[in-house]
N, C-alpha and C positions, 0 to 999 in steps of 0.2 A: 936256820935263819929266823929272826924274830917275826912276830905278826906285823902286818903292815899298819903302822900308826901314822896319823897325820904329822907332818914335820912341824917344827916350831915356827918355821917361816911360811906357814900356810897363808895364801893370799887373803885379804880382808873378806872377800866374798865367801870363801869357805868358812871363815870364822862366824860370819852372820848365819850361815847355814847350820853350823854346829849349835849356835844358840837356839835355832828354831827346832831342829830335830835331835841334836846331840847324838849322832850315830857314828862319829868317828872313833871306831873301836875295833878291837879284836881281843876281847877280855880273856884274861888268864883264869879260867874257871877251875879252881883247884879241886872241886869235887867231882868233875866229870872230864872225860869218861874214865871210869874205873875198869880194871881188867875184867872184873866179873860181869860188867854190863855188856861186854862184847862176847861172852860165851855163846858158842853156837852160831857165830856170824861170819864164819870163814868165807862162804860163797859171796855174801854181800860185800865184804871188804875187798875181795878180789875184783869184783865188778867195779867198785868205786876206784880202786887203784888203777885198773885198766883205763878208766875214763881220764884220769889225770895224766897218765903216761902218754896217752894219745894227744892230749892238749899240749903237753910239753914238746911234742913233735910238730905242733902247729895244726893238729887235726882236732879242732874243738868239738865238744859234744855236750849232751845234757842227759840227766837221769832223774826221774822222779821216784823217790822212795814213798811207798804207800803202806799204811797199816793203821791199826787201831791205836788209841792213846796208850802210851806207856810201853809200846812194843819195842822201842829202842831206836827209833829213827834219829832222834836228836843225838844219842850217844854215837851213832855211826857218823853223823856229820862232824861231831867234835873230834872223833878219831881221825877222820879224813883230813881235817884242818891240821892236826898235828903231824900227820904223815906227809902232807904236801909241803915240806919244809922249803923247797926251792921256789915256791909259788908266792905271789901276792895273794893274800886271803882276805876277802871282804864278805860281810855277812849282812843279810836282811832277814826280817821275819814279819809275818802277818800278825795282827793283833785283834783279839776278839772284840775289843772295845773301841777300835778306831777304824773299822772297816769302811766308814763313810768318808774318811779324809782322802781326797784324791792324790795319788802318786806318793803316798806316805812311804810305802815299802821301797819303791823305786828310788826315792830320795835317800833312804838308808844305804842302798847299794852304791849310790854315786858319790856320796860325801867323801869317802876316803881318796877318791881320784879327781876331786874337783880342781886340783892344781893344774890339770890339763885342760880345763874348760876354755881357756883363752886360745887354745890351738884349734878349736872348732870354728867352722864357718859361722858367720853372724846369725843366719836363720836357725841353725842348730843350737847355738849358745842361747839365743833368745827363747827358743822353745823350752829348753830346760829351765831357764830362770822363771819364766811365766808358769810353767807346770808346777814348779816347786814353791810358787807364791812369793818369789823374790823380785818380781817385776810385774808391772801392769800389762794388761792386754790379753788377747786370746791366742793360745798356742796353736800352731798348725797341728791338728790332731794326728796327722800322718807322720810328723817329724819327730815327735817325742821319743818314740822307741828307737828310731834310726839315730837320733842324736845321742841317746844313751849308748847305743852300740858303738858309735864312733868314739865316744869318750872312753869306754872300757877297752876298745881295741887299741886306742892310742896308748893307754896305760900298759896294756898287755904287751906292747911292742918292746918294752923295757925288760919285762920278766913275765913268764906265764902267770895266768890268773885263775884262781879258784873262787867262784861265786857260790855262796851257800845261802839258800833261802829256806828258813825253817817256818813251820806253821803256815804253809802256803794256802791251806784251806781258809785262812782268815785274811788273805790279801785283799786290800781294797780293789775295787773293780778296775780302776785305771791302771794300777800297778800290775795286776794280773794280766791285763791285755798287753802292756808294754813288756813285761818280763817273758811271757810266752813268745812274743814277737822276737825278742832278743834270742831266746833259746833256740828258735828255728833258724837262726842266722849266724851262729858262731862256728860253723863247721870249718871255715877257712881261717879261723883265728886261734891263737894259743889260749883259749878260754874254756874252762870246764864249769858247767853250771849244775848244781845239784839242789833239787827241791825235796822237801819233806812235807807230806800232807796226809791227813786222815782219809782212810779209804771210803768212809761213809759220807764225806762232804765233797762232792765233785766240784772242781773249779773249771769254768768254761775255758777251753784251750789247753789246760794242763793235761787233761786226759788223752790228748792227741800226741803227747810227747812220750819218748821211750820211758818205760817204767819198770819198777822192781817192787814186788809186794814183799814186805817184811812180815813173815809169819811168826807164830809162837814157837817157843822152845819145845824140844822133845821132853818127855818125862825125865830121861837121864840127864839132859842138860839142865833142866830146872832144878834137879836135886844137887848138881854140882854148884849151881848159882847159890842156892840156899846155904850150902856148906861153906862156900867162900865168903859169903856176906857175914855170917856169924853175928847177926844182930841180936837175936834172942835164942834161947834154948827152947826147942819145940819137942813135945812128945810125939810119938809116931802117928797117933790118930790125928792130932792137930796138923802135923806136917802133910799127911795124906789128904786131909780136907783142903788145906791150903793149895796143894798141887792141883787138885781136881778143880777147884773153883777159879784159880788163876789162869788156867788154860794156857800155860806157857808164856804169860805176859811178864816180862822181866821186871817192870816197875812195880807191878802188883806183888811179885815175889819178894822184892826188896822192901817196899813201903808198908805193906799190910801187917807184917809181924811187929813193926815199930808202933803200931796203933793198938797193940794189946791182943793180938790174935786175929783170927779170920772168921770166927763164928759170928754170923749176922742173923738177925731175926727174920729177915725176908730177903729173897734174892734181889739183886740190883746189878746194873751194868758195872763192868770193871772200872770205868772212869769214875763213876760215883763212889765206888768203894775206895779208890785211891784218893779222891778228894777228901773223903772222911778221915783217911789216915793223916792227911796234911792238917785237917781241922783239929784232930786230936793233939797234934804237936803245938798248934797255935794256942789251944786252950790253956796251956801251961805257961805261956809267956806273960810278962808284965804288961799292964795296959798300954804304956808308951810304945813298947815293941809291937804290940798288935796294931796300934794306930799307925805306926810307921809302915807296917806291911800293907795296910789298907791304902795308905797314901801312895806307896810304890805301885800297888796294883792298879790305881786309878790313873797313873801316868805311864803309858806304854813306851815313851821315849827312853826311859831308864836314865835320864840325864841327872847325874848327882847334884849339879848346880841347882836345878829346879827342885829336886827332892829335898835337899837340905834347907833351901830357902823356905819351902812350904812347911817343912817340919818346924822351923823356927816360928813361922806364923801361928802354928798350933801349940806353941810353947812346949814342945817335946824335949826331953833330955836326949839329944841326938847321940852322944857317945854311948850312953848306957843302952838306949833303945836299939841302936844299930848293932852293938856287940851281942845283945841277947838274940836279936833276930838272926844274925849270922850263925850264932852257936846252935840254933835249931836246925841248921842245914837246909832251911827253906829258901834262903836268898843269899846272894853274894854281892857285896858292894865293892866294885872295882872301877874300871873306867866307865862303867854304867851299872845300874842296879839290875841284877839278873836273877830271876826266880829259878829254883832248881828244876822246875818243869812248868809248862803252861797250866797244868791242872792245879799247881800250887797257887799260881797267881789268881786263877779263876776262883779257887776256894776262898782266898783272902778277900776278894772283892764281893763275892756273892754272900758270904757269911756275915759281912758287916751290917750293922743296923743302918737303915736309911739315913739317919742323922749323921752317922760317922762318915758314910760315903759322901753326903752332901758337903760336910765340913772339909773333907779331903779335896773335893773338886773346887770348893771356894778358895781354899788356900793355894791350890795350883793355878787357878785363874788369876789370883792377885800377883803371883810372881812370874807369870808368863808375859813376855814382851808383846804388847799389842801391835807393834809395828812389824816385827818379823814373824810373828805367829798369831796373827789376829784371829784366824779361823779356829785354831786350837783353844785360844782363850775364850772365844765365844762358846765353844762346845763345853768347856769346863763350867762356864757360868750357867749354861743351860742345865747341866747335870746337877748343879748346886741349888737349883731353884725348885722349890716344892710346889708352889702355886703359880697362878698367872702373873706375868711380869712383862709389861709392854716394852720396856726398855731392852730387856734381854731378847724378846721376840724380834724387835727391830734389828738388833745386832746380828741375830741369826739370819735374818732375811738378807742383810748385806753380805754375810758370809756365803749364803747360797748363790748370790749373784756372782761373787768372785769365783766360787767353785765351778759354776756353770761356764764362766768365761774360760776357765782352765781345762774344760772338758770333763769336769768331775760331776756328771749328772747324778750319780748315785749320792755323792756328798750333798749336792744341792737339794735333792729329795729329802735326805735325812734332816738337814738344817730346817727346811721349810715345814716338814712334818712336826718337828719339835717347836718351831715358831708358832705354828697353828695351835698346838696344845697350850702354849703359854700366853696366847692372845686374850686380851680383855674385851676388845671390841668384836661383837659377833660378825659384823661384815668383813673385818680384816681376817677373822678366823676362817671364814668360808673362802676368801680369795687365796689365803695362804695354803689352805688344804687343796684347793684346785691346782694351784701352782705346784704343790708337792706331788699331786697325782700325775700331772703332766711330766714332771721330771722323772718320776718313778717309771712311767711308761716309756720315756725316752731311754731309761737305763735298762729296759728289757724286762722289767719285773711287772708283768701285766696283772698277775693276781694281787700283788701288793697295791698296785694302783687302783684296782677295783675295790679293795678293802677300804682304802682311803675315801673313796667316793661314798661308800655306804655310811660313813660317819657323818655325812652332811644331811641335815634335816631339810629336805627340799620343800617341805610344806611351808616353810617360813621365807622362802626365797622369792625375790622379784623375778619376773619373767626372763629378763636377760641373763641373770645368773643361772636360773633353772635351765635355760637353753644351753648354756656353757657346760653345765654338768652333763646334760644329755649328749652333747657333741662328744665329750670325752668318753662317756660310757660307750657310745657307738664305736669310737676309734679303738677302744680296748677290746671290744667284742670282735672287731675286724681282725686284730692281731692275734687273738686267742685261737682263731681258726674254728674248725669243725662247724657247729651251727652258727658261729659268729658271722659267717658269710651271709646269713639270713638276718640274725638279730642286729648286727652292726648297722647296716643301712636302715633298718626299720627304726632304730632308736634315733639316728641322725635325722631321718625324714620326719619323724614325729616332732623333733625339736624345730625343724624348719617350718613345719605347719603351724606350730605354736607362735612363731615369729611372723607369720605371713602378713598379718594385719598391722601389727605395731612396728615392725622393722622389715619391710619386704626385701630391701637390699641384702641384709644379713641373712635372711631366709634363703635367698637364691645362692648366696655364698655357701651356705650349709649343704645345699643340694649338690653343687659342684664338688664340694669337699668330700662328699660321700663317694663320688665316682673317682676322684683323684686318689683317695685313700684306698679304694678297692684296687686300683692299678698299682699303687705303690707297694702293697703287700701281696699282689698277685692273685687277688680274689675278686676281680672285676666282673666275672661272668654273672649275668643276671642282675647286676646292680643297676645298669643303665635303664633297664625297663622300669624298675621301681622308682628310680629318680625321676624319670620322665612322667610316670604316672602321677607323681606327687607335685609336679611342676605346675604353676598357675597357667591358665590358658593364654594369658597375655603378659607382656612385660617388655623391658628395654631390649634392644637388639644385641644381646650379649651371647656368650657361649652357650648358656643354658637354652636360650630361645632357638639358637641354631640347631642344637641337638634335638629339641622338640620337633622342629620342622623335619629333620632327617627321619625321625621315627614316624611321625603322623602323615607326612606328605611324600615321603620317599626321597631317594637320592637326588632326583632332578631338582627338587626344591631345597633340600637340606644341604647339599654339597656347596652350592654358591654361597649360602648363608654362613657355613662354616669357614669357607675360604675368606669371606669378607672379615670375619672376626679374627682369624689367624694372621692375615696379612695387612690388616688395617693399621692406622697410625697408633692406636692404643697399645697394641701388642700385649693385651691382657693375658695371653696364654703363658706369659712368663711366670704367672702365679700358679699355673697348673702344668708344669713342663712334661710330666709323665703322660698326661692326657693329650698334650700338644703333639708329642711324637707319634702317638697312635693315630691321631686325626690326620697328620701329614700322610701317613700310610693310607688312610681311608680315602684321601684325595689323590692317591697315586702321584704324588708330587715330590720327586727326588730333590728338586732345588729347595723347596721349603724344608724338607727333612734335613738337608745339609745346613741350611740357615739355623735351624733349631739346634743342631749338633754344635755348630760353631758358637752359638750363644751359651750353650751349656758348658762348653769347654772354657770360654772366657770367664763366665760367671763363677764356675767352680774354682778356677785358679785364683780369682780376685777375692772370693769370700772364704775359700778353704772349706766349703761345704762338701763333706764326703759324698752325700747322696747325689748332689748335683754333678760332681765329677764322675762318679760311677755311672750315672745314667747317661752322661755324655759319651763315655768310653764304650758302654754297651751298645748304644745306638750307632756309634761310629763303626763298631764291629759289624752290626747288621747292614749298614750302608755298604761297607767293604765287601760283604758276602754278596749282596745284590748286584754289585758292580764287578764282581769277579776278582777282587784283589785279596786273595786269601792270606797272603803274608801280612798285609796290613791288618786284616781281621785278627789274626793270631796275636799280633803285637798289641792291639787294643785290648783283647781279652786278657792277655798276660798282665797288662798294667792295671786293669780293673781288679783282677784277682789279687794283685800285690796290695792294692789299697784295702780290699776286703780283708786280707790276711793281717794287714797292719791294724785294722780295727777289730779283729777277732770275729768278723761276720762271715757267713757263707757267701761265696761269690755268686754273681748273677749267672743263671744257668742258660737262659734262652739264647745268648749269642753263641755259646758252644753248640747248642742244639742246631741252630741255623747252619753253622759252619760244617759240622759233621755230616748233616744231611746233604748239603751241596757237594761235599767231597766224596760222598758215597761210601763212607766208613760204616758198614753195617753194624759191627759189634759195638762200636762207639755209640752209634745212635741208639741201639738197644739198651746199652748201659745207661745212657742219659735219659732215655724214656723211663726206665725203671726208677731212676732217681727223681725225675720230674713227677711221676705219679705218686711216689712215696711222700713228696712234700705236700701233696693234697691241696695244691693251689690251682684253681680252675684255668686261669689264663696260661699258666706254665704248661699244664696238661694239653691245652689247645695248641700251643707251640709245638709240643712233642708230637701230637697227631699230624700236624702239617709236615713236620720233619719226616715222619714215617712215610707219608704219602710221597714226598719228593724222593726219598731213598728208594722206595719200591717201584716208582715209575722209572727211575734210573736203572734199576736192576731188571726191569721188564717183568716184575712180579705184580701184575695188574690187579688181581683180586685183592691182595693185601693193600695195595695202594688205594683202591676204591674204598675199602672199609675205613682206612685211616683218614682219607680225605673227607669222607662222609661225616665222620665224628668231628673233624676240625670245623667243617661248615656248620654243623649242628650247634656248635658252641655259641654262635651268634656274636662273637667278639668283633669289635671294630678292628679293621685292618686284616686280622687273621682270616676272617671269613672271606674277604675279597681275594687274598692271595691263595687261599685253599681251593677256590672254585675252579681255576684252570687245571689244578692237579686232579680234582674230581672229574672234570670233563674228560681229560685224557684217559684216565683209568676207566671211566664209564664206557667210552667209545670202544676201548680194547676189550672190555668184558661183555659187550653187546647190550649194555644198559642204555639203550637209545633214549628212552623217555627221561631218564634221570639226566642224561647229558644235555638234552634240549632245555629242560627246566633250569639246570645250573647255568646254561649259556644265557638264558633270559635274565637271570639274576645278575650275572657278570656284566652283561651289556648295559643294564640299568646303572650299575655302578660306574662303569668305565666311560660311557657316553657323557654322563653328568660331570665326571672329572675332567674329561677333554684334554688329557696330557698325552704326549707320545708314548709314554710308558703304558698308560691305561689302554689306549687305542691299539697299540701294537700287540699287547697280550690278548686283548679281546679278538683281534683279527686272527691270531694264531689259533685260539680256542674255537672260533667259529669255523675255521677251515677244517678242523677235525670232525665237526658235526655235519657240516654241509658238503664236505668232500669237494669244495670248489677251489680251483687253483688260484683264482684271483685273490681269495682271502689269504692264502699262504704268501703270495707276493705282497699283499698289503701289509702284512706283519713286518716284512723286511723294510718297506718304505717308511714305516713309523719308527722302527727301532734303530735303523742304520744311523750312524753318527752320534748315537746316545752312548752314555757310559755303561749301558746295560749289556755287557758282553755275554753274560750267562744267558739272558733271554735270546740274544741274537744267535748264539751257538745252538741253543735248543730249537730255535725256529728252523735253522738249516737242517738239523737232524730230522725233525718231523716232516719237512718238505721232501727231504731225500727219501725217507721211508715211503711217503705217498707216491713219489715218482717211481720207486722200485716196484711197488704194488701195481702201478699203472703200466708196467712193462717198459718204462723209459730208462733203461739201465745206464746209458751214457750220461744223461742229465742227472740221474740219481747219484752216480759216482762223484760228479762234480760237487754237489751239495754235501754228500756224506763225507767226502774228503775234507771239505772246509769245516764241517761240523767236528770231525775227529780231531783236526789240528787245533781248532779253537778250544774245544772241550778239554783236550789234553794240555794245552798251554795254560788254561785257567786252573786245572786240577780237579775237574768233575770226573772222578774215577769211574763211577758206575755208568754215567752217561757216555763216557769215552769207550767203555767196553761195549755198550749197546751200539754205538756208532761203528765200532770195529766189526761187530757181528753183521751189521747191515751191509757194510762194505764187502765183507767176505761173501755175502749172498749175491752180490753183483758180479763176483768173480775177481775182485781186487783185494789184495792183502794190505791191511792198514800198516802204516809205518809204526815204529816203536814209539811208545808214549814219551812225552817230554818229561825230563827230570826236573824236579823242583827243589830248591834249597829247603823250603819248609817241610818237605817230606822227611828230611833227615834230622830235623831239629824239633825240640819241644817248643811249646808256646813261649816260655820264658827265654829260651835260647834265641828264638826268632826275633823277639823284641830287642835283645842285646845286640844281635848281629845287625839288625836294621839301624839301630842307633849308632853303633860304631861305624857302620858303612857311611852314615851321614856325617861323620866327623866328631861324634861325641866322645868325650874322655870316659875312662872307667868311673871316675867320681861322678860325672854327670849322669851316667846310666844308673849308677848305684842310687842316686837320689830319686830317679823316676820309679825304680822298682823296689825301693826300701831294702837295699842290700848294702853290704860293705864293699868298698872298692876291691878288696882282696877276693871276695866271693865272685864279683864280676870278672875279675881276671881268671879265676878258676873256671868259670863258665866259658870264657873266651878260649881257653886251652881246649876244652871239650869241643867247642864249635870248630876250631881249626882242625882238630883231629877228624871230626865227622865229615868236614867238607874237603879234607885233603889239602889244606893250605897252611901257610906259616906266618902270615902277617895281616895286620889291619888293612894295609893297602890293597891286598888281594880281595878282602871283603868289599871294598869300595868298587872293585871291578866287576862284581857279580850283579847282573842286571835285575834279577828278581828280588834284590835287597834294596833297590832304590825306591823311594816313595813315589806313589802314583795316585793322584787324586782323580 
């Protein structure tokens, strides 16, 4: 079967796309792969063939080939394409010189199947159009990868598909994220994906995929390769030297003899030596052929239309130059211009004099369509410019805005950095550098962002700009971690102090920004103290003033002030949602917490903000844990993790920590604790200590619970300290640490009385009962908590009261409360506390009933989400959209769910009570 080419009746949209990227190809590369280039690759070929055979059965998969330059990865890819004759074959590749253009490689992969674009739902179609720069607007960052998956899956339904991605180490960041997202979701599709990447250049996300390292050839295999190539006659000593220095690298064995032997004056990396062999061949070419190679190397699209038009701009003799270049074996001109190896392209570009490179980029800019490829044209113009040029700088700034709107923050950073370098006006240069640093930080390149800031001469800046630089420096330090938790706030606080007289409102915003940033990156511990120490003694009644009162005057004065700010007409907390969620916990106000969650959900859905949606889902999971709806918590966690996976980010850990602790899953809590501490974020560690305290109190291992709770309380974190105090009190009483228990109770009462909610007062009454041993306090806990959604607290209150009654010798009364506790704890799913209640019941002479069976005990987080959605009437396609999966994958999960639950239909799911939503 022939390679999959675009049909002649390709829709107009695809034609526009081809003009932009010109990737509709499956070139017939006559020079590769040769038989000799596959010597010694039997095992690798078998692994690749197994992958495509599985995809042909509908069991898609992925494999990443890793190895040094020249080791034979590209030859294996080409061999696989030839072997997969029954497949549609589409190819993409990263490019060393266009890693800043967002979605460039993903676009390559999608162009051959764009004829199916109109079959996608409108949001998916629009996401791809905007991501590829073919429509205005901002794409939903979660939908691009899923839209590409649906596009490829639709095409693969006609015939199995092989997706080959070469030079993956040069993928642009947006494509790398989308392609790894795709690769993790093709298991239910007839799609095989194979990447090739250099092993010394890790790509985020790619290293998590199944991989195969392509090593060097053995000495015997290398000798066979040399013999089969027959490029030059080598004497024995030269051959031995060649074999020793090539270290089994096939391209080195093939190329270096062509460059006149292998003797080099000084040792150098294999890649450098191979580049030199390519350079030696270039040196013998006519000037027009060399210039044509430079021109081709400057245009990674390989579009012959652009290449020949640019060559004519340079007055090159195209027929003669192309013939000479092809005869050298360095490049092939077919459906696209393709170098024999990426190192050949690199050598051609790097070896050219700056003037030749600039001329090549200028010619390419002149022939690039400004409407369909404006960003690429701007980039070529920038590379063609030797000195400052405000017109080009302004064009790059516009390209940066477009790139950022499409989710290409790395591209925006690169455009802005180059725009700053070309700026004539010093003020604009500073603003563009600052914007480049912000975009670079948003792209996750903190060191590069810091380097950009060092290029700014702050001694010449006005105070507002100087403060902006310091704010960004502080944010970078925060993200970098380690001592950044100290340096970050100090830098931001210094900036705030500098603005205190000239711009007090902005100064206060900086102070709150320091705390919000600390919470956002999980390093808030200790930041509040420093922020408040730097706060002015007086000011408007805003959030900062309320926090100052909380710290200086205590909870009785501070809590009402915080409540006024959070519930007032202004709702200024929407600018600091992470801080707002924590403060709602500090107020022990579940209604306010629910309000904030609802706002986060609505706002996240309307704006498409990943962080807003993820924060809302994480907080929804915490709310569900507190109210005893573990199935709902699992579903929220699964959705947050799906979004994180779509973005290529690690998921939020604290909701899992809270859920595992309440469920009493010791090993899971220990594993999460290890992961939390390894992340070295203070707030996350405090969450983990609280979780350990809950776990060990449930297990009745009170010394361990006491130690963990003490560490959680010592963190001083908002909300976490408050909810850790009852755990510390319970453990301290059981360990005989009466003084500690009384001190912790005083601290808890100050917090809860000022909050004055049923949640707060009920928890405080239960804790007081354990310290005072007064029955009235146990009963007071019930009166506050009954009727509330806090089923976990109510069940634990029954357990503690039942234990107290048994110790008082009132066995009959004890049985009644222990029985209720056991039933409620079991129904919710608090496994450790359920066993504790069962042990207490047994001590009264009664055997506890068998524990309740929960649907979520048999399902994974993701399966629980799917089961709940389907039980509520959602279709497979609707569920797939929420979890960034294909409908076929959802159906595969449903089959597993049916098997695990012993059912056969969606209707039976709807009949299961613990799959129904419960708010």
